[in-house]
N, C-alpha and C positions, 0 to 999 in steps of 0.2 A: 600233641593235643590228645591223641588216643591213649598214650601212656598215662597222662594225667587223669583221664576219665577212668581207666582201669584201676589206678591207684586209689582214687576217691571211692570207687565202687567197693573195693575190698575193705577199705576203712569203714565204709557204711555197714558192710556185712559183718565186720568185726564188732561194731557197736550193737548190731542186732543180736548177736550171740551173748551179749552181756546179760547178766542175770536180771537187771532192772530196766531192760530196754523199754522205752515208751516214747510215743510221739503225739503231737497235737496238730490238727489241721483245722483252719477256720474257713467256713463256707458262707457264701452269700446266696440266698435263695430268692428268686423272683417268679411270680405266677401271673400270667396274663389275665386281666379281669374283664376283658371285653365280653366274654360269654356270660358272665354273671350279671353285669350291668344291663345287658339286653333284657333281662327278666323284669327290670323295673321300667323300661321305656314305654311299655304299653299301658301303664297306669295313668289314667286321665287326670288324677290329682297330683301327679308329679310334675313340678315346674322344671324348666331347664336348669335353673340354679340349684334346685334340690338334686337333680340328676348329676350335676357336676360335683357337688359336695360328696355324694355317695361314691362316685368313681374315684375321687381323690382319697377318701378314707379307705376304700378297699385296696387301692394301690399301695398305700402305706402299710396296711395290715398284712399284705402279702410280700412285702420286702423284709426278709428276716435274715438274721445272722445266727449261724449254728457253729458249735464247737465239737469236733470229733477227737476224743482221746482214745488212743489205740496202743495195743502191744502186739505180740506175735500172733495171738489167737483170738483176742476179744476187743471190743470197742464200746464206747458210750457216745451217743450222739444227742446233743441237747441244745435247745434254743438259748441264745444269750439273753439273759434277763434285761428288760428295759422298763423304765418307769412309764406307766400308762397314764393318760390324761384322766382327770377326775370324771367320774360318771361313765367311763367307757370300759372299766375293768370287766364287768360281767359279759357284755356283748362281745368284746374283743376276745375274751377267753373262750366263749362258746364257738365263735367263728374259727379261732385257731384250732380247736379240737376237730371241728367239722372239716377243715382243710388239711388234715393230716399232721398237724403240728401239736405242740404241747407235750409235756411229760419227758421221760427219759427213754431213749431208744437203745437197748442193749443187744449186741450181736456177738455170738460166739461161733466163729467160722470153723473151729475144730469140731465142735459138737453139732454144727449146722442148725443152730437154734436162735431165735430172737425173742425178746421179752420187752413189751412196750406198755407203759401205763398211760391211760387215756381218761380224761374227764368229759363226760357227755351229758348235758342237761342235768348237772348236779350229781350224777352217778359216777363212781370211780371204777374203772376196769383195769385188769391186768391181762393183756393179750400175750399168750404163750403159744408159739407155733414153730414149725420147721422153716428154715430159710428158703426162699424161692430158688428153684433150680433154673438159672438163666442159661439158655442155649446160645452163648455168645458167638457171634460171627466176627472174625478179625477182618477189618476192611482194608488194611494196608495203607491207610492214610495217617499222617502225623502232623502235629503242630506244636508250637511252643506255648506253654502256659506258665507265665512267670519265668523262672529260671530252669524249668523242667521241660524236657521233650516228652510229649505224650502221644499215644497211639489210639486210633479209633476202633471201637467195637460196637456192634448193634445186637439187639435181641428183641423179639416179639413176645410179649407177655400178656396174660389175662389181666384186664383192668381191675384194680382194687375197688370193690363195690362200696367200701366205707370211706373212701377218700374223695371228698367233694370236689377236689381240684380236677377230677376226671369228668365231672358232669358237664353237659352241654344242653342246648335247647333244641328240641325237635323242629320248631318252626323258624329257625334262624334264617333259612333260605326261602321261606314262603313270601309270596307277594303281599304287600300291605293290604290290598283290596280284598284278597281272599281271607286274611285274618279278621278284617272288619266284619265280613259276612259271617264268619264263624261266631264272632262275639255277639252278633245280633241274634243268631239262632239260639245261642246259649241263654240269652236274656229271656227270650220267648219261652224256652223250654222250662225254665224255673224262675218265676218272677220273685221268689223269696230270696234269691241270692243277691248279694251286693253287686254294685256296678264296677267294683274294683277288680283289677286283673289278678287272677289266681295263677301266678307264673309257675308254681310248683308242679302243676299238671303237665307242663311242657318240658320238664327235666328228663333227661335220659342218660344212661351210662353206656359208653362204647364197650364193645366186647373185649377189645384188646388195644394195647398201646405198643408203639415201636420206641424202644429206648436207645438213645445214643450216648455212649460213655467214652471218655478219654482217660486212659490210665497211664501211669508213669512207672516203667520198669526199673528206673533208678531207685525207687522206693518199693522193693519187692514184698509188699504187704498185701495180703488177700482181703482188703478192706475198702470201704467207701462210705459215703453219707447214707442216711436212712437205711433201707434194706438192700442197697446195692453192694454187690460183692462178686467174687468168683473170677477175677481177672489177675494176671501175673504182674500186679503193681497197684499201688494206691490209686483209686479213682479220683481225679481232680475236677472233672466236670461231667455233669449228667443233664441230658435233655429228655424229659419224660412228659409227653403231652404238652400241656401249657406251662409247665414248670421247668426252670433252668436252675441248676445248683452249680456254683463255681467256687473253687478253692481260691482264697485270697492270701493265705499265709500258712506256712508249715514250720514247725519247730521240733527238732529231734532231740531227745534225751535232755529235756529241760530239768533243772534242779527241783522244780515244783512237781511232784508226782501226784497223780490222781488215782484213787482206788477204783478200778474198773470192775464193777459188779452190778447186777440187775437190782431194780427196786422190788419190793415185795408187798406193796399196798394196793388193794383193789380187789374186785371180784374177778377171779380167774376164769378166762374164757379163751376159746380158740379163735383164730381169725374168722373162720366161717360163722361161728356163733355171734361174734361182734358185728359182722356184716349184716346178719339177720336182724339184730337189734336196731341197727341204723335203718335198715329197709322198713321195718315196722314203724319206726318213728317218722320216716318220710311219708308213709301212707297216712299216718295220723295227721301230720301237718297238712296234707292235701285235703283230707276230709274236713278238717276244722276251718281251713281257709275257704272252702267251698260254701260253707254255711253262713248264716247271719252272724255278724260280729267278727268274722275272719279269724285270724290266728290269736286274737287277744284272749280267747277262752281256752287256749291250748294248755293241756297239762300232760306231764309225763309220769306214768305210773309203772313201776316194775318191782317185783318182789325181790328180796335179797336171797 
């Protein structure tokens, strides 16, 4: 059995050295929506049926399929296109962008750079920055994912401030009676505000996340989904906060080749600059939701 593994390993390494080496990995991504739906539970106008419908829509919205095309040094990670229901394209597209999805995610591990295009409230951005430097800790655990033996690694990283999947609610552990008392004080403080819950004021971003990754040394490619990289094998599973990304299919050296290159459309910004744009937008949403008319009057203005 050991001889068979060694022989297959060297055959794979031989294919890697081929001039047109390329691979494809399909990933299924799921994000827990419990934290997000809590933000709607305090709205007095929200019926149980409406709450249930929102939870179901968000669950489906956060169950995504991605395709990673990679070669020895670069990769493209993109969501598999699906036909959206009529009337939901705009909202779904906006939520996808807010939750870290959408667009084409290009990584070049040789140059340690990533380029991502994002659409946010009708504006197109091209984020260019250096790949994060993960301080991976090898945990010594292993498990089987499909036909591949994978090994566990963890890293503690600063949370991405523009990825809404990392958001949580400050008052999630507060007692209900305390929250009701705060709501009463808020109404007395400013009688011009609507009686609807302004849940954006309760959003907060954790300072850091612990990432758990499972990588496959049998596929010695320094790649993975999204911005994950830096391990001695293709990353087949990632758990980052409330999101789990799991590889469901791998194809090596398919006849159908894909050109692996970054997109070039959108206003070029760094990750820090893009995070600041998102932060300002969130502040604007909070201010608009706090006043009469709520978020219906909200507009997004930004110079080119």
